[in-house]
C-alpha positions as CSV (number, residue, x, y, z in Angstrom):
1,M,35.2,-233.0,81.5
2,Q,38.1,-235.2,80.6
3,A,40.6,-232.4,81.4
4,Q,42.6,-234.0,84.2
5,Y,44.5,-237.2,84.0
6,F,45.8,-238.4,87.4
7,G,46.7,-241.6,89.2
8,Q,47.4,-242.9,92.6
9,I,50.7,-243.1,94.3
10,S,51.7,-243.7,98.0
11,L,54.3,-242.1,100.2
12,G,55.7,-243.2,103.6
13,T,55.6,-246.3,105.8
14,P,52.9,-247.3,106.3
15,P,51.7,-246.0,102.8
16,Q,49.6,-242.8,102.6
17,N,47.7,-242.6,99.3
18,F,47.5,-239.5,97.0
19,N,46.2,-238.7,93.6
20,V,48.7,-236.9,91.4
21,V,49.0,-235.5,87.9
22,F,51.8,-237.1,86.0
23,D,53.2,-233.8,84.6
24,T,55.8,-233.6,81.8
25,G,55.8,-229.8,82.3
26,S,57.5,-229.9,85.7
27,S,60.1,-232.0,87.5
28,N,59.2,-232.0,91.2
29,L,57.0,-234.4,93.1
30,W,54.9,-232.5,95.7
31,I,51.8,-233.2,97.8
32,P,50.0,-231.2,100.5
33,S,51.5,-231.2,103.9
34,S,49.4,-231.8,107.0
35,F,50.6,-228.3,108.1
36,C,49.3,-226.6,104.9
37,I,47.3,-223.4,105.7
38,S,45.6,-222.9,102.3
39,E,42.0,-223.7,101.6
40,A,42.9,-226.0,98.8
41,C,44.7,-228.3,101.1
42,S,41.6,-228.7,103.3
43,M,39.9,-230.3,100.2
44,H,42.7,-232.9,99.6
45,A,44.7,-235.7,101.1
46,K,47.6,-234.3,103.2
47,F,50.9,-236.1,104.0
48,Q,51.4,-236.7,107.7
49,S,55.2,-237.0,108.0
50,F,55.1,-237.8,111.7
51,L,53.2,-241.1,110.9
52,S,55.9,-242.4,108.5
53,T,58.8,-244.4,110.0
54,S,60.8,-244.0,106.8
55,Y,60.4,-240.2,106.5
56,Q,63.6,-238.1,106.3
57,H,63.3,-234.3,106.9
58,G,64.9,-232.4,104.1
59,G,65.2,-229.1,106.0
60,R,64.8,-226.9,102.9
61,T,62.1,-224.7,101.6
62,F,61.0,-224.8,98.0
63,S,58.7,-222.7,95.8
64,I,57.2,-223.3,92.4
65,H,55.6,-220.6,90.3
66,Y,52.4,-221.3,88.5
67,G,50.2,-219.0,86.4
68,T,48.0,-218.5,89.4
69,G,50.7,-217.7,91.9
70,Q,53.5,-219.3,94.0
71,L,53.3,-222.7,95.7
72,V,55.5,-222.9,98.8
73,G,56.6,-225.9,100.9
74,I,59.3,-227.9,102.6
75,T,61.3,-230.8,101.3
76,G,61.7,-234.3,102.5
77,K,62.6,-237.9,101.4
78,D,60.5,-241.0,101.8
79,T,59.5,-244.3,100.2
80,L,57.4,-243.8,97.1
81,R,55.3,-246.5,95.6
82,I,53.8,-246.3,92.1
83,S,51.8,-249.5,91.2
84,N,54.4,-252.3,91.7
85,L,57.5,-250.0,91.9
86,T,59.0,-249.0,95.2
87,I,61.5,-246.1,95.2
88,D,63.3,-245.6,98.5
89,G,64.5,-242.2,99.6
90,Q,62.6,-240.2,96.9
91,D,62.9,-236.4,97.1
92,F,59.5,-234.7,97.3
93,G,57.9,-231.5,98.5
94,Q,55.1,-230.9,101.0
95,S,53.1,-227.8,100.2
96,V,52.2,-225.4,103.1
97,M,50.7,-222.8,100.9
98,E,49.0,-223.3,97.5
99,P,47.9,-220.4,95.2
100,G,44.6,-219.4,93.7
101,R,41.6,-221.6,93.0
102,T,43.3,-224.0,90.6
103,F,44.3,-226.5,93.3
104,L,41.1,-225.9,95.3
105,L,38.9,-227.2,92.4
106,A,41.3,-229.9,91.2
107,Q,40.5,-233.6,91.6
108,F,44.1,-234.3,92.3
109,D,46.1,-233.7,95.5
110,G,49.5,-233.0,94.0
111,V,51.9,-233.2,91.0
112,L,54.5,-235.8,90.0
113,G,56.9,-234.1,87.6
114,L,58.3,-236.0,84.6
115,G,60.5,-233.2,83.2
116,Y,64.3,-233.1,83.2
117,P,66.4,-232.5,86.3
118,S,67.3,-229.0,85.1
119,L,63.7,-227.9,85.9
120,A,63.7,-229.3,89.4
121,V,63.8,-226.9,92.3
122,A,65.6,-227.5,95.6
123,N,68.1,-229.9,93.9
124,A,65.4,-232.7,93.9
125,V,66.0,-235.8,91.8
126,P,62.9,-236.3,89.6
127,V,61.0,-239.5,90.2
128,F,61.8,-241.2,86.8
129,D,65.5,-240.3,87.1
130,R,65.5,-242.0,90.4
131,I,63.8,-245.0,88.9
132,M,66.4,-245.2,86.2
133,E,69.2,-244.8,88.7
134,K,67.9,-247.8,90.6
135,N,67.4,-249.9,87.4
136,L,63.8,-250.5,88.3
137,V,62.6,-250.5,84.6
138,D,63.7,-252.4,81.6
139,K,64.0,-249.3,79.3
140,P,64.5,-245.6,80.0
141,I,61.1,-244.8,78.5
142,F,57.7,-243.8,79.8
143,S,54.6,-243.5,77.7
144,F,51.0,-242.2,78.0
145,H,47.7,-243.5,76.7
146,L,45.2,-240.7,77.2
147,N,41.9,-242.3,76.7
148,K,38.7,-240.2,76.2
149,D,36.1,-243.0,75.8
150,D,33.5,-242.6,78.5
151,N,32.6,-246.3,78.1
152,F,36.2,-247.4,78.7
153,E,37.1,-248.9,82.1
154,Y,39.7,-246.3,82.8
155,G,40.6,-242.8,81.6
156,G,44.2,-243.6,80.5
157,E,47.4,-245.3,81.3
158,L,51.0,-244.4,82.2
159,I,53.6,-247.0,81.5
160,L,57.0,-246.7,83.2
161,G,59.7,-248.5,81.3
162,G,58.1,-249.3,78.0
163,I,55.3,-248.9,75.5
164,D,52.1,-250.9,75.1
165,H,52.0,-251.6,71.3
166,S,48.4,-252.8,71.4
167,L,47.2,-249.2,72.2
168,Y,48.1,-247.7,68.8
169,K,48.3,-248.4,65.1
170,G,51.0,-247.6,62.6
171,P,54.6,-246.5,63.3
172,I,55.8,-244.2,66.1
173,H,57.3,-241.0,64.8
174,W,60.2,-239.9,67.0
175,I,60.8,-236.1,67.3
176,P,64.1,-234.7,68.5
177,L,64.1,-232.5,71.5
178,T,65.5,-229.0,71.1
179,N,66.1,-228.5,74.9
180,K,66.3,-231.0,77.7
181,G,64.4,-229.1,80.4
182,Y,60.8,-229.3,79.4
183,W,60.0,-231.9,76.7
184,Q,60.6,-229.2,74.1
185,I,60.3,-229.6,70.3
186,R,60.3,-227.4,67.2
187,L,57.1,-226.9,65.2
188,D,57.2,-226.1,61.6
189,S,54.3,-223.6,62.2
190,F,51.9,-222.7,64.9
191,I,49.0,-224.1,62.9
192,A,50.8,-227.5,63.2
193,C,50.2,-227.2,67.0
194,I,46.6,-226.4,66.5
195,L,45.7,-229.0,63.9
196,F,48.5,-231.5,64.4
197,L,49.3,-231.1,60.7
198,C,52.2,-229.3,59.0
199,S,51.8,-226.4,56.6
200,I,48.1,-225.8,57.1
201,K,46.9,-222.4,56.0
202,V,44.0,-220.5,57.5
203,H,41.7,-219.2,54.7
204,E,44.8,-219.3,52.4
205,K,46.1,-216.2,54.2
206,G,49.4,-217.7,55.3
207,I,50.9,-219.9,58.0
208,L,51.3,-218.5,61.5
209,C,54.7,-218.5,63.0
210,P,56.2,-219.1,59.5
211,N,59.8,-219.4,60.7
212,G,58.9,-222.2,63.1
213,C,58.1,-222.2,66.9
214,E,59.4,-223.9,70.0
215,A,56.7,-225.8,72.0
216,I,56.6,-228.2,74.9
217,I,54.7,-231.4,75.2
218,D,52.9,-230.9,78.6
219,S,50.8,-233.7,80.0
220,G,49.8,-231.5,82.9
221,T,47.7,-228.9,80.9
222,S,44.9,-228.9,78.4
223,L,45.9,-225.5,76.9
224,I,47.3,-224.8,73.5
225,T,49.3,-221.6,73.6
226,G,51.5,-219.6,71.2
227,P,53.2,-216.3,70.6
228,S,50.8,-213.4,71.4
229,A,51.0,-211.8,67.9
230,D,50.3,-215.1,66.1
231,V,47.4,-216.0,68.5
232,K,45.8,-212.6,67.8
233,K,46.2,-213.2,64.0
234,L,44.6,-216.6,64.4
235,Q,41.7,-215.2,66.4
236,K,41.1,-212.6,63.8
237,L,41.2,-215.1,60.9
238,I,38.6,-217.4,62.5
239,G,36.4,-214.6,63.8
240,A,37.0,-215.0,67.5
241,T,36.3,-212.1,69.8
242,P,38.3,-211.6,73.0
243,L,36.2,-211.5,76.2
244,L,38.5,-211.9,79.2
245,Y,42.1,-212.9,79.7
246,G,42.5,-216.4,78.3
247,E,39.0,-216.6,76.9
248,V,37.5,-216.0,73.4
249,K,34.1,-216.2,71.9
250,T,33.9,-217.9,68.5
């Protein structure tokens, strides 16, 4: 349903391939361990550390909290390959327990975080920070093209080290970050988040979050969220009826 954008990476020597979400909402790289006990791991590719000659055991546990529960695993280092880039000694996690049904139903095996180091657990250096440290890219920039055309030959593109100017028209609008953890920005109003326009009114009854809101640009989710009170106002204004947690009928 065009809700999951993921791509292939490899870890280890010889390479073991995995599909990962390139996630600006987190900072750790993790994939399932061959020792994982969760049902979700049985449905996905698992990293076999004992088959990699370049693997270094990290000796630490890590945990990441998601909306559906806690993911737990062990740390390590190994050679990471993304397309034509090779990153030696990359920190990563190997999950041994994955929560809920989210990862069971996912088409990806793990997550490659693209957030800032302050979000990383277990003192891991995020992948793109390691890439910049090793001067593997021309510019300290990564960019996404999230394509939704069913007739296109691929669903999207992640460019590490630059921007493909043929994929857009007009100028790029640069927005300052308000906090370097997530890719966090300030919105003029909550409706701006919904409609991608500023100062839009719903039925001329006023702007939600009138004093501005903080939001994160998160490539790992398809949700649009906001302060509870403002979301309830929006639901009322558009005639939405709450059904279950996280669901509404319009």
